[in-house]
N, C-alpha and C positions, 0 to 999 in steps of 0.2 A: 608193483608198478615202479616204485622208486629203484628197486634193484635192477630192473631192466634198463632204466635211464642211465644209471651208474655204469652198468656193464657196457652199454652201447658207447658211452663216453670213453671208458677205459680201453675198449677194443680197438680204438683208433691208434693207440700207442703200443709200441713194443715194450718188452720187459725192461730193456736198458733205459728207455725214457722214463720209466716209473721209478727206477732206483736212482740213488744219488751218484751221479757221474763223478763228482769230486772224490768220493770214497773209492771208486774203481781206479781212478788215476793215481790216487795216493797209494793204494795197495800195489799197483803195478810199478810204481816209482822205485821201489826198493829191490836190489838184486837178490837178497835172501828170500823175499816173498816170491819173486819170479822163479827162483830155483825150487821153492816148495811147490809151485804150480807145475813145474816140469816133472817133479817126482810124482805128483798126484795124477799127472797125465798118464803115467805108466801103470799105476795101481793105487787102490785105496790104502791108506796107511793110518796107524795110530800116531798120536803125538810122540810117544816113545820111539817109534821107528823113524819118525822124521828127525827127532833130536839126534839120533845116532849118525845121521848123514852130515851133521854140522859140527863146528867147533865153537858153538855158543851154548849158553845155558838153556835149560828147560823153560824157565820163566820167559826168556827172550823169544823162544820159539812159540810159546803160548800167546805172547803179545802179537807176533806176526800172524798166527792163525786167527786170532780175534779180529784183526784188521781185514784179513781175507774173508772172514765170515760176514763182517759188516758190509763189505763190498759185494756180497753174495757170490763171490768167486769160488768159494768152497762150501760144502755141506758137511755138517757134523752129525753123525748118527751113533747113538749109544747102543752097544751090543754087549750085554753082560756088564763087566766092570771096565770095558774099554770103550773109547770114543774113536770111531773111524772117520777119517776125513777123506772126502772125495772132491774131485773137480766138478763144479757145476757147469756142465757143458752147455746148458740152455743159455746161461748168461754169457758164456764165452762166444757162442754163436751170435748172440745179439750184439755183442761188442764188435765182432768182425763185420757184421752187416752194417752197423753204424759207421765204422771206420771206412768201409769200402765206398760209401757214398762220396767220400772226399777224393777218391782216385781221379786223377786228371783225365779229362775227356780227350779222345783222339781227335786230332785236327783234320 
């Protein structure tokens, strides 16, 4: 019974409303993180593959990936000894839906 009440309550909200919007905008504020998202839009990549695309250290890329994960913009999945990062398109769709509500109305 409690589960149904919680589910009905949560079903009124989109995913983007349930995550911390501050984390999303903090993640999107940095050009390196935006470039990482562009790379992941094309294909899933390991941290090592992502590092190869930049002129910054591995630990710096790890920090950027961590912030993107906290914002739920990327998903990390371990496959053997590698972690593959992918774009979380569900959250990206929710962000777009949320942003489009502010589009000016035609007069």
